[in-house]
PDB file with one MODEL, atoms N, CA, C and O in Angstrom:
MODEL        1
ATOM      1  N   MET A   1      22.001   2.349  14.803  1.00  0.00           N
ATOM      2  CA  MET A   1      21.360   1.206  15.392  1.00  0.00           C
ATOM      3  C   MET A   1      22.006   0.961  16.757  1.00  0.00           C
ATOM      4  O   MET A   1      23.191   1.226  16.959  1.00  0.00           O
ATOM      5  N   SER A   2      21.211   0.459  17.667  1.00  0.00           N
ATOM      6  CA  SER A   2      21.727   0.184  19.012  1.00  0.00           C
ATOM      7  C   SER A   2      22.643  -1.039  18.979  1.00  0.00           C
ATOM      8  O   SER A   2      22.696  -1.780  17.997  1.00  0.00           O
ATOM      9  N   GLU A   3      23.360  -1.223  20.089  1.00  0.00           N
ATOM     10  CA  GLU A   3      24.232  -2.401  20.173  1.00  0.00           C
ATOM     11  C   GLU A   3      23.411  -3.685  20.129  1.00  0.00           C
ATOM     12  O   GLU A   3      23.822  -4.671  19.517  1.00  0.00           O
ATOM     13  N   LYS A   4      22.252  -3.671  20.779  1.00  0.00           N
ATOM     14  CA  LYS A   4      21.383  -4.850  20.764  1.00  0.00           C
ATOM     15  C   LYS A   4      20.919  -5.139  19.337  1.00  0.00           C
ATOM     16  O   LYS A   4      20.861  -6.293  18.911  1.00  0.00           O
ATOM     17  N   GLY A   5      20.594  -4.086  18.617  1.00  0.00           N
ATOM     18  CA  GLY A   5      20.186  -4.251  17.227  1.00  0.00           C
ATOM     19  C   GLY A   5      21.307  -4.800  16.369  1.00  0.00           C
ATOM     20  O   GLY A   5      21.076  -5.617  15.478  1.00  0.00           O
ATOM     21  N   LEU A   6      22.518  -4.350  16.637  1.00  0.00           N
ATOM     22  CA  LEU A   6      23.662  -4.865  15.888  1.00  0.00           C
ATOM     23  C   LEU A   6      23.909  -6.340  16.185  1.00  0.00           C
ATOM     24  O   LEU A   6      24.282  -7.107  15.298  1.00  0.00           O
ATOM     25  N   LYS A   7      23.699  -6.727  17.438  1.00  0.00           N
ATOM     26  CA  LYS A   7      23.888  -8.139  17.796  1.00  0.00           C
ATOM     27  C   LYS A   7      22.841  -9.020  17.112  1.00  0.00           C
ATOM     28  O   LYS A   7      23.145 -10.112  16.633  1.00  0.00           O
ATOM     29  N   ASP A   8      21.612  -8.525  17.079  1.00  0.00           N
ATOM     30  CA  ASP A   8      20.501  -9.299  16.506  1.00  0.00           C
ATOM     31  C   ASP A   8      20.088  -8.731  15.148  1.00  0.00           C
ATOM     32  O   ASP A   8      18.895  -8.598  14.871  1.00  0.00           O
ATOM     33  N   TYR A   9      21.049  -8.401  14.313  1.00  0.00           N
ATOM     34  CA  TYR A   9      20.740  -7.751  13.041  1.00  0.00           C
ATOM     35  C   TYR A   9      19.854  -8.619  12.147  1.00  0.00           C
ATOM     36  O   TYR A   9      19.094  -8.091  11.336  1.00  0.00           O
ATOM     37  N   ASN A  10      19.942  -9.935  12.286  1.00  0.00           N
ATOM     38  CA  ASN A  10      19.066 -10.808  11.490  1.00  0.00           C
ATOM     39  C   ASN A  10      17.597 -10.579  11.840  1.00  0.00           C
ATOM     40  O   ASN A  10      16.742 -10.585  10.954  1.00  0.00           O
ATOM     41  N   LYS A  11      17.301 -10.378  13.116  1.00  0.00           N
ATOM     42  CA  LYS A  11      15.924 -10.101  13.534  1.00  0.00           C
ATOM     43  C   LYS A  11      15.460  -8.750  13.006  1.00  0.00           C
ATOM     44  O   LYS A  11      14.307  -8.584  12.607  1.00  0.00           O
ATOM     45  N   VAL A  12      16.380  -7.787  13.012  1.00  0.00           N
ATOM     46  CA  VAL A  12      16.050  -6.446  12.506  1.00  0.00           C
ATOM     47  C   VAL A  12      15.716  -6.532  11.019  1.00  0.00           C
ATOM     48  O   VAL A  12      14.706  -5.984  10.578  1.00  0.00           O
ATOM     49  N   ILE A  13      16.546  -7.206  10.258  1.00  0.00           N
ATOM     50  CA  ILE A  13      16.317  -7.353   8.819  1.00  0.00           C
ATOM     51  C   ILE A  13      15.007  -8.091   8.561  1.00  0.00           C
ATOM     52  O   ILE A  13      14.245  -7.711   7.672  1.00  0.00           O
ATOM     53  N   GLU A  14      14.745  -9.130   9.324  1.00  0.00           N
ATOM     54  CA  GLU A  14      13.504  -9.887   9.169  1.00  0.00           C
ATOM     55  C   GLU A  14      12.290  -9.001   9.450  1.00  0.00           C
ATOM     56  O   GLU A  14      11.299  -9.053   8.721  1.00  0.00           O
ATOM     57  N   ALA A  15      12.366  -8.196  10.494  1.00  0.00           N
ATOM     58  CA  ALA A  15      11.253  -7.301  10.834  1.00  0.00           C
ATOM     59  C   ALA A  15      11.014  -6.280   9.718  1.00  0.00           C
ATOM     60  O   ALA A  15       9.869  -5.963   9.397  1.00  0.00           O
ATOM     61  N   ILE A  16      12.086  -5.775   9.136  1.00  0.00           N
ATOM     62  CA  ILE A  16      11.956  -4.802   8.044  1.00  0.00           C
ATOM     63  C   ILE A  16      11.275  -5.446   6.839  1.00  0.00           C
ATOM     64  O   ILE A  16      10.367  -4.862   6.249  1.00  0.00           O
ATOM     65  N   TYR A  17      11.716  -6.652   6.476  1.00  0.00           N
ATOM     66  CA  TYR A  17      11.101  -7.341   5.346  1.00  0.00           C
ATOM     67  C   TYR A  17       9.639  -7.678   5.615  1.00  0.00           C
ATOM     68  O   TYR A  17       8.809  -7.580   4.711  1.00  0.00           O
ATOM     69  N   GLN A  18       9.316  -8.068   6.826  1.00  0.00           N
ATOM     70  CA  GLN A  18       7.916  -8.359   7.162  1.00  0.00           C
ATOM     71  C   GLN A  18       7.060  -7.109   7.027  1.00  0.00           C
ATOM     72  O   GLN A  18       5.941  -7.166   6.517  1.00  0.00           O
ATOM     73  N   TYR A  19       7.592  -5.979   7.487  1.00  0.00           N
ATOM     74  CA  TYR A  19       6.838  -4.732   7.426  1.00  0.00           C
ATOM     75  C   TYR A  19       6.646  -4.279   5.973  1.00  0.00           C
ATOM     76  O   TYR A  19       5.555  -3.850   5.598  1.00  0.00           O
ATOM     77  N   THR A  20       7.698  -4.372   5.159  1.00  0.00           N
ATOM     78  CA  THR A  20       7.550  -3.966   3.755  1.00  0.00           C
ATOM     79  C   THR A  20       6.571  -4.890   3.029  1.00  0.00           C
ATOM     80  O   THR A  20       5.836  -4.447   2.146  1.00  0.00           O
ATOM     81  N   HIS A  21       6.560  -6.163   3.397  1.00  0.00           N
ATOM     82  CA  HIS A  21       5.594  -7.092   2.809  1.00  0.00           C
ATOM     83  C   HIS A  21       4.165  -6.681   3.177  1.00  0.00           C
ATOM     84  O   HIS A  21       3.268  -6.712   2.335  1.00  0.00           O
ATOM     85  N   LYS A  22       3.963  -6.298   4.431  1.00  0.00           N
ATOM     86  CA  LYS A  22       2.645  -5.824   4.869  1.00  0.00           C
ATOM     87  C   LYS A  22       2.218  -4.586   4.079  1.00  0.00           C
ATOM     88  O   LYS A  22       1.065  -4.467   3.665  1.00  0.00           O
ATOM     89  N   LEU A  23       3.173  -3.663   3.875  1.00  0.00           N
ATOM     90  CA  LEU A  23       2.858  -2.449   3.127  1.00  0.00           C
ATOM     91  C   LEU A  23       2.452  -2.776   1.695  1.00  0.00           C
ATOM     92  O   LEU A  23       1.513  -2.183   1.163  1.00  0.00           O
ATOM     93  N   ARG A  24       3.154  -3.713   1.071  1.00  0.00           N
ATOM     94  CA  ARG A  24       2.809  -4.108  -0.298  1.00  0.00           C
ATOM     95  C   ARG A  24       1.423  -4.744  -0.347  1.00  0.00           C
ATOM     96  O   ARG A  24       0.645  -4.464  -1.259  1.00  0.00           O
ATOM     97  N   GLU A  25       1.114  -5.586   0.613  1.00  0.00           N
ATOM     98  CA  GLU A  25      -0.198  -6.237   0.639  1.00  0.00           C
ATOM     99  C   GLU A  25      -1.324  -5.227   0.811  1.00  0.00           C
ATOM    100  O   GLU A  25      -2.362  -5.327   0.158  1.00  0.00           O
ATOM    101  N   ALA A  26      -1.114  -4.258   1.688  1.00  0.00           N
ATOM    102  CA  ALA A  26      -2.153  -3.262   1.967  1.00  0.00           C
ATOM    103  C   ALA A  26      -2.327  -2.292   0.803  1.00  0.00           C
ATOM    104  O   ALA A  26      -3.422  -1.770   0.595  1.00  0.00           O
ATOM    105  N   GLY A  27      -1.267  -2.045   0.044  1.00  0.00           N
ATOM    106  CA  GLY A  27      -1.337  -1.104  -1.068  1.00  0.00           C
ATOM    107  C   GLY A  27      -1.318   0.335  -0.574  1.00  0.00           C
ATOM    108  O   GLY A  27      -1.263   0.589   0.629  1.00  0.00           O
ATOM    109  N   PRO A  28      -1.362   1.269  -1.511  1.00  0.00           N
ATOM    110  CA  PRO A  28      -1.337   2.685  -1.140  1.00  0.00           C
ATOM    111  C   PRO A  28      -2.558   3.048  -0.297  1.00  0.00           C
ATOM    112  O   PRO A  28      -3.679   2.643  -0.605  1.00  0.00           O
ATOM    113  N   GLN A  29      -2.337   3.795   0.741  1.00  0.00           N
ATOM    114  CA  GLN A  29      -3.420   4.205   1.631  1.00  0.00           C
ATOM    115  C   GLN A  29      -3.810   5.650   1.325  1.00  0.00           C
ATOM    116  O   GLN A  29      -2.954   6.533   1.261  1.00  0.00           O
ATOM    117  N   ASN A  30      -5.078   5.875   1.142  1.00  0.00           N
ATOM    118  CA  ASN A  30      -5.568   7.200   0.781  1.00  0.00           C
ATOM    119  C   ASN A  30      -5.269   8.242   1.863  1.00  0.00           C
ATOM    120  O   ASN A  30      -5.019   9.405   1.547  1.00  0.00           O
ATOM    121  N   TYR A  31      -5.293   7.835   3.126  1.00  0.00           N
ATOM    122  CA  TYR A  31      -5.067   8.807   4.194  1.00  0.00           C
ATOM    123  C   TYR A  31      -3.653   9.391   4.134  1.00  0.00           C
ATOM    124  O   TYR A  31      -3.437  10.534   4.537  1.00  0.00           O
ATOM    125  N   VAL A  32      -2.694   8.614   3.636  1.00  0.00           N
ATOM    126  CA  VAL A  32      -1.323   9.137   3.513  1.00  0.00           C
ATOM    127  C   VAL A  32      -1.301  10.252   2.479  1.00  0.00           C
ATOM    128  O   VAL A  32      -0.720  11.311   2.715  1.00  0.00           O
ATOM    129  N   PHE A  33      -1.935  10.015   1.327  1.00  0.00           N
ATOM    130  CA  PHE A  33      -2.020  11.045   0.293  1.00  0.00           C
ATOM    131  C   PHE A  33      -2.694  12.296   0.848  1.00  0.00           C
ATOM    132  O   PHE A  33      -2.216  13.410   0.632  1.00  0.00           O
ATOM    133  N   GLU A  34      -3.806  12.114   1.562  1.00  0.00           N
ATOM    134  CA  GLU A  34      -4.561  13.255   2.083  1.00  0.00           C
ATOM    135  C   GLU A  34      -3.745  14.054   3.098  1.00  0.00           C
ATOM    136  O   GLU A  34      -3.799  15.283   3.103  1.00  0.00           O
ATOM    137  N   GLU A  35      -2.990  13.367   3.957  1.00  0.00           N
ATOM    138  CA  GLU A  35      -2.167  14.071   4.944  1.00  0.00           C
ATOM    139  C   GLU A  35      -1.066  14.886   4.261  1.00  0.00           C
ATOM    140  O   GLU A  35      -0.827  16.038   4.622  1.00  0.00           O
ATOM    141  N   VAL A  36      -0.407  14.290   3.287  1.00  0.00           N
ATOM    142  CA  VAL A  36       0.664  14.999   2.572  1.00  0.00           C
ATOM    143  C   VAL A  36       0.089  16.197   1.824  1.00  0.00           C
ATOM    144  O   VAL A  36       0.679  17.278   1.821  1.00  0.00           O
ATOM    145  N   ARG A  37      -1.078  15.997   1.184  1.00  0.00           N
ATOM    146  CA  ARG A  37      -1.743  17.093   0.478  1.00  0.00           C
ATOM    147  C   ARG A  37      -2.101  18.216   1.443  1.00  0.00           C
ATOM    148  O   ARG A  37      -1.842  19.386   1.160  1.00  0.00           O
ATOM    149  N   ASP A  38      -2.698  17.865   2.586  1.00  0.00           N
ATOM    150  CA  ASP A  38      -3.118  18.883   3.553  1.00  0.00           C
ATOM    151  C   ASP A  38      -1.929  19.653   4.120  1.00  0.00           C
ATOM    152  O   ASP A  38      -2.010  20.865   4.317  1.00  0.00           O
ATOM    153  N   ILE A  39      -0.836  18.961   4.380  1.00  0.00           N
ATOM    154  CA  ILE A  39       0.369  19.635   4.872  1.00  0.00           C
ATOM    155  C   ILE A  39       0.900  20.592   3.809  1.00  0.00           C
ATOM    156  O   ILE A  39       1.325  21.704   4.124  1.00  0.00           O
ATOM    157  N   GLY A  40       0.874  20.161   2.556  1.00  0.00           N
ATOM    158  CA  GLY A  40       1.310  21.035   1.463  1.00  0.00           C
ATOM    159  C   GLY A  40       0.452  22.277   1.353  1.00  0.00           C
ATOM    160  O   GLY A  40       0.962  23.375   1.134  1.00  0.00           O
ATOM    161  N   ILE A  41      -0.855  22.104   1.505  1.00  0.00           N
ATOM    162  CA  ILE A  41      -1.776  23.250   1.453  1.00  0.00           C
ATOM    163  C   ILE A  41      -1.480  24.217   2.594  1.00  0.00           C
ATOM    164  O   ILE A  41      -1.419  25.429   2.389  1.00  0.00           O
ATOM    165  N   MET A  42      -1.297  23.675   3.800  1.00  0.00           N
ATOM    166  CA  MET A  42      -1.003  24.547   4.945  1.00  0.00           C
ATOM    167  C   MET A  42       0.334  25.274   4.761  1.00  0.00           C
ATOM    168  O   MET A  42       0.446  26.465   5.053  1.00  0.00           O
ATOM    169  N   ASN A  43       1.338  24.553   4.277  1.00  0.00           N
ATOM    170  CA  ASN A  43       2.634  25.196   4.034  1.00  0.00           C
ATOM    171  C   ASN A  43       2.499  26.317   3.020  1.00  0.00           C
ATOM    172  O   ASN A  43       3.116  27.372   3.170  1.00  0.00           O
ATOM    173  N   TYR A  44       1.697  26.095   1.990  1.00  0.00           N
ATOM    174  CA  TYR A  44       1.496  27.121   0.968  1.00  0.00           C
ATOM    175  C   TYR A  44       0.764  28.324   1.541  1.00  0.00           C
ATOM    176  O   TYR A  44       1.170  29.465   1.319  1.00  0.00           O
ATOM    177  N   GLU A  45      -0.305  28.077   2.273  1.00  0.00           N
ATOM    178  CA  GLU A  45      -1.124  29.171   2.792  1.00  0.00           C
ATOM    179  C   GLU A  45      -0.397  30.014   3.839  1.00  0.00           C
ATOM    180  O   GLU A  45      -0.651  31.213   3.956  1.00  0.00           O
ATOM    181  N   PHE A  46       0.500  29.395   4.596  1.00  0.00           N
ATOM    182  CA  PHE A  46       1.161  30.124   5.673  1.00  0.00           C
ATOM    183  C   PHE A  46       2.614  30.477   5.361  1.00  0.00           C
ATOM    184  O   PHE A  46       3.366  30.863   6.256  1.00  0.00           O
ATOM    185  N   GLN A  47       3.010  30.346   4.092  1.00  0.00           N
ATOM    186  CA  GLN A  47       4.376  30.706   3.734  1.00  0.00           C
ATOM    187  C   GLN A  47       4.548  32.219   3.775  1.00  0.00           C
ATOM    188  O   GLN A  47       3.581  32.976   3.698  1.00  0.00           O
ATOM    189  N   SER A  48       5.779  32.630   3.894  1.00  0.00           N
ATOM    190  CA  SER A  48       6.033  34.073   3.878  1.00  0.00           C
ATOM    191  C   SER A  48       5.782  34.593   2.469  1.00  0.00           C
ATOM    192  O   SER A  48       5.981  33.888   1.480  1.00  0.00           O
ATOM    193  N   LYS A  49       5.351  35.816   2.406  1.00  0.00           N
ATOM    194  CA  LYS A  49       5.029  36.419   1.115  1.00  0.00           C
ATOM    195  C   LYS A  49       6.312  36.614   0.315  1.00  0.00           C
ATOM    196  O   LYS A  49       7.329  37.064   0.844  1.00  0.00           O
ATOM    197  N   GLN A  50       6.246  36.267  -0.970  1.00  0.00           N
ATOM    198  CA  GLN A  50       7.391  36.490  -1.830  1.00  0.00           C
ATOM    199  C   GLN A  50       6.902  37.076  -3.149  1.00  0.00           C
ATOM    200  O   GLN A  50       5.703  37.254  -3.365  1.00  0.00           O
ATOM    201  N   ASP A  51       7.831  37.361  -3.997  1.00  0.00           N
ATOM    202  CA  ASP A  51       7.503  37.911  -5.297  1.00  0.00           C
ATOM    203  C   ASP A  51       6.546  36.975  -6.037  1.00  0.00           C
ATOM    204  O   ASP A  51       6.826  35.784  -6.170  1.00  0.00           O
ATOM    205  N   GLN A  52       5.430  37.499  -6.515  1.00  0.00           N
ATOM    206  CA  GLN A  52       4.412  36.672  -7.159  1.00  0.00           C
ATOM    207  C   GLN A  52       4.929  36.008  -8.433  1.00  0.00           C
ATOM    208  O   GLN A  52       4.577  34.865  -8.724  1.00  0.00           O
ATOM    209  N   LEU A  53       5.752  36.709  -9.182  1.00  0.00           N
ATOM    210  CA  LEU A  53       6.317  36.132 -10.395  1.00  0.00           C
ATOM    211  C   LEU A  53       7.223  34.951 -10.055  1.00  0.00           C
ATOM    212  O   LEU A  53       7.196  33.931 -10.743  1.00  0.00           O
ATOM    213  N   ALA A  54       8.014  35.082  -9.010  1.00  0.00           N
ATOM    214  CA  ALA A  54       8.904  33.990  -8.604  1.00  0.00           C
ATOM    215  C   ALA A  54       8.091  32.766  -8.194  1.00  0.00           C
ATOM    216  O   ALA A  54       8.486  31.636  -8.480  1.00  0.00           O
ATOM    217  N   GLU A  55       6.970  32.979  -7.534  1.00  0.00           N
ATOM    218  CA  GLU A  55       6.110  31.865  -7.126  1.00  0.00           C
ATOM    219  C   GLU A  55       5.530  31.161  -8.352  1.00  0.00           C
ATOM    220  O   GLU A  55       5.504  29.931  -8.405  1.00  0.00           O
ATOM    221  N   CYS A  56       5.071  31.924  -9.324  1.00  0.00           N
ATOM    222  CA  CYS A  56       4.521  31.329 -10.550  1.00  0.00           C
ATOM    223  C   CYS A  56       5.576  30.529 -11.304  1.00  0.00           C
ATOM    224  O   CYS A  56       5.289  29.443 -11.807  1.00  0.00           O
ATOM    225  N   VAL A  57       6.780  31.054 -11.385  1.00  0.00           N
ATOM    226  CA  VAL A  57       7.871  30.351 -12.064  1.00  0.00           C
ATOM    227  C   VAL A  57       8.189  29.046 -11.337  1.00  0.00           C
ATOM    228  O   VAL A  57       8.393  28.017 -11.982  1.00  0.00           O
ATOM    229  N   ALA A  58       8.234  29.072 -10.024  1.00  0.00           N
ATOM    230  CA  ALA A  58       8.536  27.874  -9.238  1.00  0.00           C
ATOM    231  C   ALA A  58       7.479  26.794  -9.460  1.00  0.00           C
ATOM    232  O   ALA A  58       7.812  25.617  -9.600  1.00  0.00           O
ATOM    233  N   ILE A  59       6.213  27.189  -9.492  1.00  0.00           N
ATOM    234  CA  ILE A  59       5.133  26.220  -9.716  1.00  0.00           C
ATOM    235  C   ILE A  59       5.210  25.661 -11.133  1.00  0.00           C
ATOM    236  O   ILE A  59       5.052  24.457 -11.332  1.00  0.00           O
ATOM    237  N   ALA A  60       5.449  26.523 -12.117  1.00  0.00           N
ATOM    238  CA  ALA A  60       5.539  26.077 -13.513  1.00  0.00           C
ATOM    239  C   ALA A  60       6.682  25.084 -13.702  1.00  0.00           C
ATOM    240  O   ALA A  60       6.548  24.126 -14.464  1.00  0.00           O
ATOM    241  N   GLN A  61       7.787  25.301 -13.028  1.00  0.00           N
ATOM    242  CA  GLN A  61       8.916  24.381 -13.148  1.00  0.00           C
ATOM    243  C   GLN A  61       8.561  22.998 -12.590  1.00  0.00           C
ATOM    244  O   GLN A  61       9.006  21.983 -13.125  1.00  0.00           O
ATOM    245  N   LYS A  62       7.774  22.957 -11.536  1.00  0.00           N
ATOM    246  CA  LYS A  62       7.372  21.674 -10.954  1.00  0.00           C
ATOM    247  C   LYS A  62       6.416  20.919 -11.875  1.00  0.00           C
ATOM    248  O   LYS A  62       6.387  19.689 -11.844  1.00  0.00           O
ATOM    249  N   PHE A  63       5.645  21.614 -12.684  1.00  0.00           N
ATOM    250  CA  PHE A  63       4.696  20.958 -13.585  1.00  0.00           C
ATOM    251  C   PHE A  63       5.404  20.093 -14.622  1.00  0.00           C
ATOM    252  O   PHE A  63       4.799  19.163 -15.155  1.00  0.00           O
ATOM    253  N   LYS A  64       6.656  20.372 -14.917  1.00  0.00           N
ATOM    254  CA  LYS A  64       7.401  19.565 -15.882  1.00  0.00           C
ATOM    255  C   LYS A  64       7.527  18.118 -15.414  1.00  0.00           C
ATOM    256  O   LYS A  64       7.731  17.219 -16.231  1.00  0.00           O
ATOM    257  N   LEU A  65       7.409  17.887 -14.113  1.00  0.00           N
ATOM    258  CA  LEU A  65       7.592  16.554 -13.551  1.00  0.00           C
ATOM    259  C   LEU A  65       6.362  15.673 -13.691  1.00  0.00           C
ATOM    260  O   LEU A  65       6.445  14.471 -13.440  1.00  0.00           O
ATOM    261  N   PHE A  66       5.229  16.230 -14.083  1.00  0.00           N
ATOM    262  CA  PHE A  66       3.972  15.494 -14.077  1.00  0.00           C
ATOM    263  C   PHE A  66       3.329  15.476 -15.457  1.00  0.00           C
ATOM    264  O   PHE A  66       3.582  16.352 -16.284  1.00  0.00           O
ATOM    265  N   ASN A  67       2.496  14.469 -15.696  1.00  0.00           N
ATOM    266  CA  ASN A  67       1.727  14.455 -16.938  1.00  0.00           C
ATOM    267  C   ASN A  67       0.399  15.188 -16.729  1.00  0.00           C
ATOM    268  O   ASN A  67       0.093  15.625 -15.619  1.00  0.00           O
ATOM    269  N   LYS A  68      -0.382  15.319 -17.792  1.00  0.00           N
ATOM    270  CA  LYS A  68      -1.625  16.107 -17.724  1.00  0.00           C
ATOM    271  C   LYS A  68      -2.593  15.587 -16.664  1.00  0.00           C
ATOM    272  O   LYS A  68      -3.209  16.376 -15.947  1.00  0.00           O
ATOM    273  N   ASP A  69      -2.731  14.270 -16.561  1.00  0.00           N
ATOM    274  CA  ASP A  69      -3.674  13.700 -15.596  1.00  0.00           C
ATOM    275  C   ASP A  69      -3.275  14.020 -14.161  1.00  0.00           C
ATOM    276  O   ASP A  69      -4.129  14.309 -13.323  1.00  0.00           O
ATOM    277  N   ASN A  70      -1.959  13.968 -13.879  1.00  0.00           N
ATOM    278  CA  ASN A  70      -1.492  14.297 -12.533  1.00  0.00           C
ATOM    279  C   ASN A  70      -1.791  15.753 -12.195  1.00  0.00           C
ATOM    280  O   ASN A  70      -2.217  16.058 -11.081  1.00  0.00           O
ATOM    281  N   ILE A  71      -1.573  16.642 -13.141  1.00  0.00           N
ATOM    282  CA  ILE A  71      -1.786  18.075 -12.894  1.00  0.00           C
ATOM    283  C   ILE A  71      -3.263  18.343 -12.634  1.00  0.00           C
ATOM    284  O   ILE A  71      -3.603  19.102 -11.727  1.00  0.00           O
ATOM    285  N   LYS A  72      -4.145  17.728 -13.423  1.00  0.00           N
ATOM    286  CA  LYS A  72      -5.583  17.918 -13.204  1.00  0.00           C
ATOM    287  C   LYS A  72      -5.964  17.459 -11.810  1.00  0.00           C
ATOM    288  O   LYS A  72      -6.754  18.119 -11.135  1.00  0.00           O
ATOM    289  N   GLU A  73      -5.410  16.330 -11.369  1.00  0.00           N
ATOM    290  CA  GLU A  73      -5.710  15.795 -10.037  1.00  0.00           C
ATOM    291  C   GLU A  73      -5.198  16.740  -8.942  1.00  0.00           C
ATOM    292  O   GLU A  73      -5.868  16.937  -7.929  1.00  0.00           O
ATOM    293  N   MET A  74      -4.021  17.316  -9.146  1.00  0.00           N
ATOM    294  CA  MET A  74      -3.445  18.204  -8.130  1.00  0.00           C
ATOM    295  C   MET A  74      -4.230  19.509  -8.017  1.00  0.00           C
ATOM    296  O   MET A  74      -4.318  20.087  -6.933  1.00  0.00           O
ATOM    297  N   LEU A  75      -4.793  19.970  -9.115  1.00  0.00           N
ATOM    298  CA  LEU A  75      -5.473  21.263  -9.121  1.00  0.00           C
ATOM    299  C   LEU A  75      -6.933  21.192  -8.690  1.00  0.00           C
ATOM    300  O   LEU A  75      -7.574  22.225  -8.497  1.00  0.00           O
ATOM    301  N   ARG A  76      -7.457  19.991  -8.539  1.00  0.00           N
ATOM    302  CA  ARG A  76      -8.877  19.927  -8.163  1.00  0.00           C
ATOM    303  C   ARG A  76      -9.080  20.200  -6.703  1.00  0.00           C
ATOM    304  O   ARG A  76     -10.214  20.185  -6.224  1.00  0.00           O
TER     305      ARG A  76
ENDMDL
END
């Protein structure tokens, strides 16, 4: 943080709380999900080629983190 920010840290904290309140009011934005999804797709498509078995194992390990509904949504 800058020296000015350190001097006026109360204003900084207030601005942060106001912004988080705005985010809560607005709720999740679909465009954020779409951007993250699209970046993931591009990263996948343009990644360097690796062993196909290793790629399958890596994807299968990530599936443990999600329930059935999440996986169906990700694969559509």
